[in-house]
Kinemage of the C-alpha trace (Angstrom):
@kinemage 1
@onewidth
@group {chain A} dominant
@subgroup {mainchain}
@vectorlist {calphas} color= white
{ca unk a 1} P 6.914 -63.292 -29.584
{ca unk a 2} L 4.546 -62.528 -26.708
{ca unk a 3} L 3.345 -58.991 -26.229
{ca unk a 4} L 5.710 -56.635 -24.448
{ca unk a 5} L 4.257 -56.021 -21.014
{ca unk a 6} L 5.634 -53.939 -18.141
{ca unk a 7} L 5.537 -55.379 -14.636
{ca unk a 8} L 5.931 -53.522 -11.359
{ca unk a 9} L 9.335 -52.240 -12.492
{ca unk a 10} L 9.813 -52.497 -16.227
{ca unk a 11} L 9.768 -55.197 -18.887
{ca unk a 12} L 11.715 -58.397 -18.190
{ca unk a 13} L 12.371 -61.521 -20.195
{ca unk a 14} L 14.687 -64.479 -20.655
{ca unk a 15} L 17.749 -63.985 -22.838
{ca unk a 16} L 17.354 -65.170 -26.447
{ca unk a 17} L 13.643 -65.893 -25.971
{ca unk a 18} L 11.815 -62.639 -25.328
{ca unk a 19} L 14.795 -60.481 -24.455
{ca unk a 20} L 16.456 -59.999 -27.850
{ca unk a 21} L 18.184 -57.125 -29.618
{ca unk a 22} L 15.277 -56.804 -32.025
{ca unk a 23} L 12.673 -56.464 -29.275
{ca unk a 24} L 14.881 -54.002 -27.398
{ca unk a 25} L 15.173 -51.867 -30.557
{ca unk a 26} L 11.388 -51.896 -30.995
{ca unk a 27} L 10.793 -50.964 -27.367
{ca unk a 28} L 13.404 -48.201 -27.553
{ca unk a 29} L 11.672 -46.769 -30.604
{ca unk a 30} L 8.382 -46.829 -28.704
{ca unk a 31} L 9.992 -44.885 -25.851
{ca unk a 32} L 11.494 -42.407 -28.325
{ca unk a 33} L 8.089 -41.901 -29.945
{ca unk a 34} L 6.510 -41.447 -26.499
{ca unk a 35} L 9.055 -38.768 -25.567
{ca unk a 36} L 8.891 -36.981 -28.894
{ca unk a 37} L 5.093 -36.945 -28.712
{ca unk a 38} L 5.487 -35.068 -25.436
{ca unk a 39} L 8.020 -32.770 -27.115
{ca unk a 40} L 10.685 -33.496 -24.463
{ca unk a 41} L 13.013 -35.779 -26.425
{ca unk a 42} L 15.430 -32.857 -26.838
{ca unk a 43} L 16.238 -33.094 -23.101
{ca unk a 44} L 18.073 -36.381 -23.697
{ca unk a 45} L 17.890 -39.787 -22.031
{ca unk a 46} L 20.228 -41.334 -19.456
{ca unk a 47} L 21.058 -44.927 -20.459
{ca unk a 48} L 22.655 -47.468 -18.129
{ca unk a 49} L 22.895 -51.183 -17.437
{ca unk a 50} L 23.663 -53.646 -14.664
{ca unk a 51} L 26.291 -56.384 -14.473
{ca unk a 52} L 24.477 -58.947 -16.617
{ca unk a 53} L 25.599 -60.413 -19.926
{ca unk a 54} L 25.933 -57.886 -22.741
{ca unk a 55} L 24.425 -55.011 -20.784
{ca unk a 56} L 26.779 -52.580 -22.482
{ca unk a 57} L 25.800 -53.976 -25.900
{ca unk a 58} L 22.094 -53.487 -25.250
{ca unk a 59} L 22.769 -49.984 -23.968
{ca unk a 60} L 24.686 -49.055 -27.118
{ca unk a 61} L 21.976 -50.486 -29.384
{ca unk a 62} L 19.465 -48.353 -27.513
{ca unk a 63} L 21.696 -45.304 -27.980
{ca unk a 64} L 21.812 -45.973 -31.731
{ca unk a 65} L 17.988 -46.095 -31.961
{ca unk a 66} L 17.604 -42.963 -29.837
{ca unk a 67} L 20.128 -41.196 -32.060
{ca unk a 68} L 18.116 -42.258 -35.093
{ca unk a 69} L 15.110 -40.565 -33.489
{ca unk a 70} L 17.141 -37.408 -32.819
{ca unk a 71} L 17.377 -37.970 -29.058
{ca unk a 72} L 20.671 -37.570 -27.216
{ca unk a 73} L 21.933 -40.370 -24.955
{ca unk a 74} L 23.919 -39.818 -21.768
{ca unk a 75} L 25.559 -43.252 -21.688
{ca unk a 76} L 26.951 -44.556 -18.394
{ca unk a 77} L 30.572 -45.654 -18.753
{ca unk a 78} L 30.170 -48.847 -16.668
{ca unk a 79} L 27.459 -50.946 -15.061
{ca unk a 80} L 25.614 -48.505 -12.814
{ca unk a 81} L 23.213 -48.782 -9.854
{ca unk a 82} L 19.562 -48.065 -10.588
{ca unk a 83} L 19.340 -45.268 -7.961
{ca unk a 84} L 22.366 -43.559 -9.504
{ca unk a 85} L 20.645 -43.526 -12.881
{ca unk a 86} L 17.528 -42.087 -11.217
{ca unk a 87} L 19.655 -39.391 -9.599
{ca unk a 88} L 21.329 -38.539 -12.905
{ca unk a 89} L 17.953 -38.152 -14.646
{ca unk a 90} L 16.992 -35.524 -12.088
{ca unk a 91} L 20.396 -33.821 -12.010
{ca unk a 92} L 20.436 -33.366 -15.779
{ca unk a 93} L 16.694 -32.597 -16.084
{ca unk a 94} L 16.667 -35.345 -18.702
{ca unk a 95} L 13.531 -36.570 -20.462
{ca unk a 96} L 13.955 -39.928 -18.731
{ca unk a 97} L 16.178 -42.946 -18.361
{ca unk a 98} L 16.495 -46.414 -19.871
{ca unk a 99} L 18.154 -48.957 -17.615
{ca unk a 100} L 18.983 -52.523 -18.626
{ca unk a 101} L 18.455 -54.515 -15.456
{ca unk a 102} L 16.530 -57.489 -14.152
{ca unk a 103} L 17.356 -56.437 -10.585
{ca unk a 104} L 17.325 -59.511 -8.329
{ca unk a 105} L 16.117 -61.995 -10.993
{ca unk a 106} L 18.395 -64.920 -11.998
{ca unk a 107} L 21.258 -64.446 -14.446
{ca unk a 108} L 19.351 -65.704 -17.500
{ca unk a 109} L 16.947 -62.754 -17.305
{ca unk a 110} L 17.402 -59.187 -18.394
{ca unk a 111} L 15.044 -56.264 -18.351
{ca unk a 112} L 14.448 -52.771 -19.625
{ca unk a 113} L 13.261 -50.239 -17.078
{ca unk a 114} L 12.042 -46.845 -18.229
{ca unk a 115} L 11.998 -43.944 -15.787
{ca unk a 116} L 10.334 -40.673 -16.821
{ca unk a 117} L 11.660 -37.195 -16.142
{ca unk a 118} L 10.622 -37.223 -12.469
{ca unk a 119} L 13.081 -40.063 -11.821
{ca unk a 120} L 10.843 -42.790 -10.426
{ca unk a 121} L 9.652 -45.992 -12.096
{ca unk a 122} L 7.139 -45.205 -14.837
{ca unk a 123} L 3.502 -45.132 -13.743
{ca unk a 124} L 0.862 -47.311 -15.423
{ca unk a 125} L -0.461 -44.583 -17.734
{ca unk a 126} L 3.076 -44.094 -19.090
{ca unk a 127} L 3.879 -47.782 -19.513
{ca unk a 128} L 0.518 -48.425 -21.220
{ca unk a 129} L 1.316 -45.852 -23.882
{ca unk a 130} L 4.791 -47.316 -24.445
{ca unk a 131} L 3.429 -50.882 -24.503
{ca unk a 132} L 0.782 -49.960 -27.071
{ca unk a 133} L 3.337 -48.278 -29.295
{ca unk a 134} L 5.796 -51.191 -29.030
{ca unk a 135} L 3.279 -53.981 -29.576
{ca unk a 136} L 1.923 -52.246 -32.665
{ca unk a 137} L 5.440 -52.397 -34.152
{ca unk a 138} L 6.460 -55.969 -33.253
{ca unk a 139} L 7.643 -57.901 -36.275
{ca unk a 140} L 8.341 -54.765 -38.300
{ca unk a 141} L 11.538 -52.835 -38.965
{ca unk a 142} L 10.117 -49.627 -37.573
{ca unk a 143} L 13.185 -47.890 -36.239
{ca unk a 144} L 16.150 -45.975 -37.622
{ca unk a 145} L 19.611 -46.575 -36.192
{ca unk a 146} L 22.581 -44.272 -36.428
{ca unk a 147} L 26.071 -45.803 -36.466
{ca unk a 148} L 27.810 -45.305 -33.124
{ca unk a 149} L 30.770 -43.362 -34.454
{ca unk a 150} L 28.451 -41.020 -36.345
{ca unk a 151} L 26.255 -40.546 -33.246
{ca unk a 152} L 29.280 -39.697 -31.104
{ca unk a 153} L 30.550 -37.208 -33.707
{ca unk a 154} L 27.110 -35.608 -33.936
{ca unk a 155} L 26.980 -35.194 -30.158
{ca unk a 156} L 24.007 -37.542 -29.881
{ca unk a 157} L 25.879 -39.870 -27.518
{ca unk a 158} L 27.905 -38.617 -24.573
{ca unk a 159} L 29.631 -41.056 -22.221
{ca unk a 160} L 29.264 -40.091 -18.558
{ca unk a 161} L 30.514 -41.136 -15.110
{ca unk a 162} L 27.730 -40.248 -12.626
{ca unk a 163} L 29.521 -41.383 -9.447
{ca unk a 164} L 30.912 -38.068 -8.185
{ca unk a 165} L 27.617 -36.175 -8.260
{ca unk a 166} L 25.739 -39.080 -6.671
{ca unk a 167} L 28.371 -39.304 -3.919
{ca unk a 168} L 27.986 -35.578 -3.228
{ca unk a 169} L 24.234 -36.026 -2.788
{ca unk a 170} L 24.671 -39.009 -0.444
{ca unk a 171} L 27.068 -37.032 1.766
{ca unk a 172} L 24.233 -34.559 2.446
{ca unk a 173} L 21.853 -37.329 3.522
{ca unk a 174} L 24.130 -39.562 5.602
{ca unk a 175} L 26.416 -38.637 8.504
{ca unk a 176} L 29.550 -40.345 7.222
{ca unk a 177} L 31.617 -38.715 9.985
{ca unk a 178} L 29.499 -40.430 12.642
{ca unk a 179} L 30.065 -43.760 10.908
{ca unk a 180} L 33.808 -43.065 10.879
{ca unk a 181} L 33.906 -42.136 14.566
{ca unk a 182} L 32.312 -45.475 15.496
{ca unk a 183} L 35.497 -47.388 14.661
{ca unk a 184} L 33.356 -50.280 13.404
{ca unk a 185} L 34.455 -52.871 10.904
{ca unk a 186} L 31.752 -53.254 8.282
{ca unk a 187} L 31.275 -56.122 5.840
{ca unk a 188} L 30.006 -55.227 2.362
{ca unk a 189} L 28.581 -57.623 -0.207
{ca unk a 190} L 27.478 -56.175 -3.587
{ca unk a 191} L 26.549 -59.675 -4.820
{ca unk a 192} L 28.749 -59.309 -7.932
{ca unk a 193} L 26.522 -56.430 -9.055
{ca unk a 194} L 26.585 -52.702 -9.681
{ca unk a 195} L 27.143 -51.753 -6.029
{ca unk a 196} L 30.870 -52.408 -6.495
{ca unk a 197} L 32.788 -49.212 -5.913
{ca unk a 198} L 29.812 -47.396 -4.415
{ca unk a 199} L 28.857 -48.570 -0.922
{ca unk a 200} L 32.379 -49.782 -0.093
{ca unk a 201} L 33.979 -46.579 -1.397
{ca unk a 202} L 31.688 -44.315 0.634
{ca unk a 203} L 32.354 -46.315 3.800
{ca unk a 204} L 36.092 -46.213 3.199
{ca unk a 205} L 35.781 -42.468 2.744
{ca unk a 206} L 34.043 -42.363 6.136
{ca unk a 207} L 37.151 -43.895 7.640
{ca unk a 208} L 35.948 -47.304 8.824
{ca unk a 209} L 37.514 -50.636 8.065
{ca unk a 210} L 35.626 -52.348 5.238
{ca unk a 211} L 35.694 -56.076 4.506
{ca unk a 212} L 34.292 -56.951 1.087
{ca unk a 213} L 33.214 -60.158 -0.574
{ca unk a 214} L 31.649 -60.984 -3.936
{ca unk a 215} L 32.906 -57.605 -5.156
{ca unk a 216} L 33.992 -58.596 -8.653
{ca unk a 217} L 31.704 -58.584 -11.677
{ca unk a 218} L 30.176 -62.005 -12.352
{ca unk a 219} L 27.224 -62.175 -14.791
{ca unk a 220} L 26.276 -65.536 -13.190
{ca unk a 221} L 26.082 -63.877 -9.729
{ca unk a 222} L 27.834 -66.823 -8.123
{ca unk a 223} L 25.095 -69.180 -9.310
{ca unk a 224} L 22.336 -67.632 -7.162
{ca unk a 225} L 19.821 -64.886 -7.863
{ca unk a 226} L 21.451 -61.564 -6.885
{ca unk a 227} L 18.903 -60.991 -4.127
{ca unk a 228} L 20.100 -59.885 -0.659
{ca unk a 229} L 17.658 -62.157 1.184
{ca unk a 230} L 18.536 -64.617 3.937
{ca unk a 231} L 18.203 -67.533 1.508
{ca unk a 232} L 20.662 -66.065 -1.032
{ca unk a 233} L 23.451 -64.627 1.145
{ca unk a 234} L 24.264 -67.572 3.401
{ca unk a 235} L 27.996 -67.178 2.770
{ca unk a 236} L 27.818 -63.544 3.851
{ca unk a 237} L 25.773 -64.282 6.968
{ca unk a 238} L 28.281 -66.966 7.945
{ca unk a 239} L 31.207 -64.605 7.480
{ca unk a 240} L 29.660 -61.929 9.695
{ca unk a 241} L 28.651 -64.485 12.343
{ca unk a 242} L 32.089 -66.101 12.503
{ca unk a 243} L 34.105 -62.841 12.632
{ca unk a 244} L 33.694 -61.124 15.987
{ca unk a 245} L 35.353 -57.926 14.749
{ca unk a 246} L 32.613 -57.284 12.134
{ca unk a 247} L 29.968 -54.968 13.580
{ca unk a 248} L 27.479 -55.029 10.700
{ca unk a 249} L 26.927 -56.668 7.328
{ca unk a 250} L 25.566 -54.644 4.403
{ca unk a 251} L 24.507 -56.166 1.086
{ca unk a 252} L 22.980 -54.794 -2.109
{ca unk a 253} L 21.242 -56.664 -4.928
{ca unk a 254} L 22.238 -56.929 -8.581
{ca unk a 255} L 21.392 -53.317 -9.445
{ca unk a 256} L 21.877 -51.956 -5.892
{ca unk a 257} L 18.316 -50.738 -5.430
{ca unk a 258} L 17.566 -53.288 -2.665
{ca unk a 259} L 19.404 -53.997 0.556
{ca unk a 260} L 20.151 -56.854 2.953
{ca unk a 261} L 21.209 -56.198 6.552
{ca unk a 262} L 23.050 -58.636 8.838
{ca unk a 263} L 23.508 -57.839 12.528
{ca unk a 264} L 26.850 -58.355 14.281
{ca unk a 265} L 25.834 -61.826 15.535
{ca unk a 266} L 24.853 -62.996 12.033
{ca unk a 267} L 21.121 -62.381 12.431
{ca unk a 268} L 19.464 -61.357 9.178
{ca unk a 269} L 17.274 -58.317 9.853
{ca unk a 270} L 14.078 -58.381 7.803
{ca unk a 271} L 13.411 -55.296 5.659
{ca unk a 272} L 10.092 -54.799 7.475
{ca unk a 273} L 12.071 -54.242 10.680
{ca unk a 274} L 14.679 -52.024 9.012
{ca unk a 275} L 11.970 -49.706 7.730
{ca unk a 276} L 10.438 -49.300 11.201
{ca unk a 277} L 13.823 -48.829 12.873
{ca unk a 278} L 14.880 -46.157 10.401
{ca unk a 279} L 11.640 -44.179 10.735
{ca unk a 280} L 12.091 -44.180 14.507
{ca unk a 281} L 15.746 -43.131 14.166
{ca unk a 282} L 15.072 -40.333 11.688
{ca unk a 283} L 12.363 -38.847 13.921
{ca unk a 284} L 13.682 -39.551 17.430
{ca unk a 285} L 17.396 -38.937 16.892
{ca unk a 286} L 17.690 -36.726 13.798
{ca unk a 287} L 14.610 -34.635 14.581
{ca unk a 288} L 13.022 -35.117 11.169
{ca unk a 289} L 9.265 -35.078 10.653
{ca unk a 290} L 6.886 -36.275 7.990
{ca unk a 291} L 4.539 -39.032 6.938
{ca unk a 292} L 5.622 -42.533 5.974
{ca unk a 293} L 4.461 -44.675 3.070
{ca unk a 294} L 4.459 -48.427 2.656
{ca unk a 295} L 3.000 -50.940 0.235
{ca unk a 296} L -0.104 -52.926 1.152
{ca unk a 297} L 2.088 -56.022 1.620
{ca unk a 298} L 4.444 -54.356 4.089
{ca unk a 299} L 4.391 -54.801 7.878
{ca unk a 300} L 2.291 -52.463 10.028
{ca unk a 301} L 5.286 -52.183 12.356
{ca unk a 302} L 6.002 -48.840 10.682
{ca unk a 303} L 2.388 -47.808 11.396
{ca unk a 304} L 2.959 -48.420 15.115
{ca unk a 305} L 6.145 -46.334 15.030
{ca unk a 306} L 4.324 -43.575 13.168
{ca unk a 307} L 1.483 -43.556 15.723
{ca unk a 308} L 4.067 -43.366 18.504
{ca unk a 309} L 5.464 -40.211 16.883
{ca unk a 310} L 2.027 -38.864 15.820
{ca unk a 311} L 2.732 -39.289 12.115
{ca unk a 312} L 0.568 -40.387 9.196
{ca unk a 313} L 1.096 -43.573 7.168
{ca unk a 314} L 0.044 -43.815 3.508
{ca unk a 315} L -0.683 -47.247 2.004
{ca unk a 316} L 0.042 -47.982 -1.674
{ca unk a 317} L -0.354 -50.851 -4.126
{ca unk a 318} L 2.710 -53.060 -4.574
{ca unk a 319} L 5.294 -51.381 -6.794
{ca unk a 320} L 7.744 -48.706 -5.701
{ca unk a 321} L 6.495 -46.291 -8.355
{ca unk a 322} L 3.539 -45.457 -6.099
{ca unk a 323} L 5.827 -44.645 -3.160
{ca unk a 324} L 8.053 -42.722 -5.562
{ca unk a 325} L 5.128 -40.434 -6.386
{ca unk a 326} L 4.919 -39.407 -2.726
{ca unk a 327} L 8.661 -38.656 -2.627
{ca unk a 328} L 8.363 -36.681 -5.863
{ca unk a 329} L 5.567 -34.600 -4.376
{ca unk a 330} L 7.374 -34.177 -1.014
{ca unk a 331} L 4.516 -35.828 0.866
{ca unk a 332} L 6.560 -38.270 2.983
{ca unk a 333} L 9.734 -38.525 5.020
{ca unk a 334} L 10.379 -42.190 4.259
{ca unk a 335} L 8.862 -44.823 2.013
{ca unk a 336} L 9.518 -48.532 1.816
{ca unk a 337} L 8.267 -52.010 1.053
{ca unk a 338} L 8.750 -55.488 2.462
{ca unk a 339} L 10.863 -56.522 -0.524
{ca unk a 340} L 13.729 -54.259 0.626
{ca unk a 341} L 12.995 -51.058 -1.227
{ca unk a 342} L 13.512 -47.759 0.603
{ca unk a 343} L 14.135 -44.068 0.037
{ca unk a 344} L 13.786 -40.826 2.011
{ca unk a 345} L 12.804 -37.213 1.503
{ca unk a 346} L 15.313 -35.190 -0.504
{ca unk a 347} L 16.545 -38.202 -2.455
{ca unk a 348} L 15.469 -40.052 -5.599
{ca unk a 349} L 11.863 -41.273 -5.928
{ca unk a 350} L 13.112 -44.818 -6.461
{ca unk a 351} L 14.598 -47.565 -4.315
{ca unk a 352} L 18.179 -47.052 -3.150
{ca unk a 353} L 19.922 -49.966 -1.448
{ca unk a 354} L 23.161 -47.999 -1.080
{ca unk a 355} L 21.432 -45.232 0.854
{ca unk a 356} L 19.516 -47.752 2.991
{ca unk a 357} L 22.722 -49.547 3.998
{ca unk a 358} L 24.450 -46.278 4.864
{ca unk a 359} L 21.506 -45.069 6.971
{ca unk a 360} L 21.551 -48.347 8.918
{ca unk a 361} L 25.299 -48.001 9.463
{ca unk a 362} L 24.784 -44.432 10.685
{ca unk a 363} L 21.991 -45.539 13.042
{ca unk a 364} L 24.120 -48.285 14.603
{ca unk a 365} L 27.108 -45.933 14.883
{ca unk a 366} L 25.147 -43.137 16.554
{ca unk a 367} L 23.026 -45.329 18.835
{ca unk a 368} L 26.001 -47.535 19.781
{ca unk a 369} L 23.738 -50.567 19.969
{ca unk a 370} L 23.333 -53.641 17.819
{ca unk a 371} L 20.288 -53.869 15.586
{ca unk a 372} L 18.851 -56.612 17.788
{ca unk a 373} L 19.138 -54.310 20.794
{ca unk a 374} L 17.525 -51.446 18.891
{ca unk a 375} L 14.737 -53.753 17.792
{ca unk a 376} L 14.031 -54.866 21.377
{ca unk a 377} L 13.974 -51.215 22.487
{ca unk a 378} L 11.450 -50.429 19.770
{ca unk a 379} L 9.320 -53.451 20.664
{ca unk a 380} L 9.102 -52.189 24.232
{ca unk a 381} L 7.801 -48.842 23.004
{ca unk a 382} L 5.362 -49.846 20.247
{ca unk a 383} L 4.728 -53.606 20.520
{ca unk a 384} L 5.947 -56.690 18.671
{ca unk a 385} L 5.227 -57.637 15.064
{ca unk a 386} L 5.859 -60.937 13.279
{ca unk a 387} L 5.404 -61.292 9.540
{ca unk a 388} L 5.606 -64.046 6.935
{ca unk a 389} L 5.002 -64.628 3.248
{ca unk a 390} L 4.238 -67.965 1.589
{ca unk a 391} L 3.466 -68.915 -2.003
{ca unk a 392} L 0.612 -71.359 -2.551
{ca unk a 393} L 0.559 -73.123 -5.907
{ca unk a 394} L -2.921 -73.359 -7.363
{ca unk a 395} L -4.468 -76.258 -9.242
{ca unk a 396} L -6.680 -75.207 -12.177
{ca unk a 397} L -9.712 -75.729 -9.954
{ca unk a 398} L -8.332 -73.605 -7.119
{ca unk a 399} L -7.192 -70.887 -9.525
{ca unk a 400} L -10.709 -70.717 -10.933
{ca unk a 401} L -12.385 -70.617 -7.525
{ca unk a 402} L -10.072 -68.078 -5.829
{ca unk a 403} L -11.599 -64.846 -7.230
{ca unk a 404} L -15.035 -65.863 -5.949
{ca unk a 405} L -13.674 -66.635 -2.503
{ca unk a 406} L -11.950 -63.272 -2.272
{ca unk a 407} L -15.017 -61.442 -3.537
{ca unk a 408} L -17.004 -62.955 -0.656
{ca unk a 409} L -14.533 -62.948 2.265
{ca unk a 410} L -15.313 -64.841 5.455
{ca unk a 411} L -16.568 -62.992 8.505
{ca unk a 412} L -14.145 -64.920 10.716
{ca unk a 413} L -10.682 -66.372 9.982
{ca unk a 414} L -8.454 -68.141 12.527
{ca unk a 415} L -11.032 -67.265 15.173
{ca unk a 416} L -10.656 -63.547 14.429
{ca unk a 417} L -13.427 -61.287 13.145
{ca unk a 418} L -12.647 -59.655 9.803
{ca unk a 419} L -13.114 -55.954 10.522
{ca unk a 420} L -12.072 -54.464 7.178
{ca unk a 421} L -11.224 -55.609 3.668
{ca unk a 422} L -8.746 -53.605 1.558
{ca unk a 423} L -8.595 -54.250 -2.186
{ca unk a 424} L -6.128 -51.674 -3.529
{ca unk a 425} L -3.869 -54.572 -4.574
{ca unk a 426} L -5.033 -58.095 -3.903
{ca unk a 427} L -7.378 -58.723 -0.991
{ca unk a 428} L -6.305 -57.824 2.557
{ca unk a 429} L -8.257 -58.803 5.670
{ca unk a 430} L -7.744 -56.642 8.770
{ca unk a 431} L -8.579 -58.006 12.239
{ca unk a 432} L -9.449 -56.179 15.458
{ca unk a 433} L -6.210 -57.140 17.225
{ca unk a 434} L -4.072 -55.494 14.534
{ca unk a 435} L -3.180 -58.700 12.702
{ca unk a 436} L -3.869 -59.047 8.981
{ca unk a 437} L -3.546 -61.332 5.979
{ca unk a 438} L -3.158 -60.411 2.297
{ca unk a 439} L -3.827 -62.567 -0.768
{ca unk a 440} L -2.157 -61.451 -4.042
{ca unk a 441} L -2.482 -63.576 -7.163
{ca unk a 442} L 0.607 -63.730 -9.364
{ca unk a 443} L 0.116 -62.230 -12.790
{ca unk a 444} L 2.440 -64.716 -14.486
{ca unk a 445} L 1.966 -68.110 -12.805
{ca unk a 446} L -0.693 -70.152 -10.937
{ca unk a 447} L 0.436 -68.929 -7.519
{ca unk a 448} L -1.213 -66.852 -4.822
{ca unk a 449} L 1.126 -64.992 -2.496
{ca unk a 450} L -0.125 -64.933 1.069
{ca unk a 451} L 1.273 -62.321 3.466
{ca unk a 452} L 0.419 -62.319 7.142
{ca unk a 453} L 1.239 -60.453 10.336
{ca unk a 454} L 0.415 -60.969 14.004
{ca unk a 455} L 1.618 -59.939 17.450
{ca unk a 456} L 3.106 -63.311 18.419
{ca unk a 457} L 4.723 -66.166 16.479
{ca unk a 458} L 1.955 -68.508 17.644
{ca unk a 459} L -0.799 -66.190 16.383
{ca unk a 460} L 1.022 -65.859 13.084
{ca unk a 461} L 1.223 -69.647 12.698
{ca unk a 462} L -2.509 -69.941 13.280
{ca unk a 463} L -3.320 -67.120 10.903
{ca unk a 464} L -1.173 -68.473 8.080
{ca unk a 465} L -2.588 -71.984 8.487
{ca unk a 466} L -6.123 -70.620 8.357
{ca unk a 467} L -5.265 -68.522 5.287
{ca unk a 468} L -3.868 -71.565 3.466
{ca unk a 469} L -6.978 -73.586 4.347
{ca unk a 470} L -9.149 -70.732 3.066
{ca unk a 471} L -7.372 -70.851 -0.305
{ca unk a 472} L -7.497 -74.636 -0.542
{ca unk a 473} L -11.044 -74.913 0.690
{ca unk a 474} L -10.061 -77.168 3.593
């Protein structure tokens, strides 16, 4: 067994290899010890799971270990969206939450995500303590388990349905009546995941016609990763494009913390654009104010919108936990990342794909324009932005040479002078014309992820070609 190691959002592994009942029990014990060391275990832990194989079984095994440690479990009664679990942690003032999800990863993965009492993904200092405790116990029977029936009788497990309270919170953040007045037909695609009965139900409550697809539980997710990206929702894009009565397509990923937006003509709207559009809408139309936050890999389109409205933008490392901190501390109005994570002030400090979809639906309903039209309007006010990400596979020689190249960046790339280098996560070169390129080495495979942005498609092509040549030494 390899060491248990948390990534940007929890520990993930392949079923029957790393992700086993035994390792889950060990990790649960480590979390219990972490909470009891802080003397907050008595507040209880919310436990949930997504639509993957045996999620309910893993959740119940975790509840047994927590009960053995004297910690109460609030156990979700069905597969539950990640943002709903985050909301329930805060609503109950629980010690934290354990969520069995691998989010948008393929069906043969599962994961365990721990969220502390403040409701966001655990920060590095928290996950390091849990990792150290778990890895010290691997290979040992170091936990006590209480039989389920005994734990229920003792009040150490309570089954809960968190939907109603989450719905009440969403109604305060989204103008469902405006969506209803639009008379739109909306297409909803939960990608066989936990969004079933959430996004569609709220839209039906608003009074619009809702067309659903892929809304039954399927642990195989239709054979594709449950990721609401253009490459994974081709069937959905086609359905929206070929049905003139559908005004908008809204998709959520496997655990409903990410979103995918399809315009009425079938155009997939990149999350980078959604984030900028929503900041503009919240400020210009709803009269809200506040800073924005984005990850280092996210488009500067939102920066241009913020400048237009005289607002600050905060830049974070990759990982929504860092944006979540700003929400927790009430420092920002909106936070998001290029990988389709988003939340707003007054909501959970974690990604919420359900909320994001509803805010987009509200924006389209109120503005009475398509997303493409809104995007062109915004371009006219703040300028155009084009972004791209590519993965470059590294030979052993290139992998060895890359750190040295990034430590000594070029003064000029693609004919542009490098004005600033940012190293909060990877290595990001900023150029005088507002374009930029970011190099982030994968922590698990010989791949460097290259992100780039420019003001025209042609400039972006040149920048990405130059970045690839820089990596390869051409």
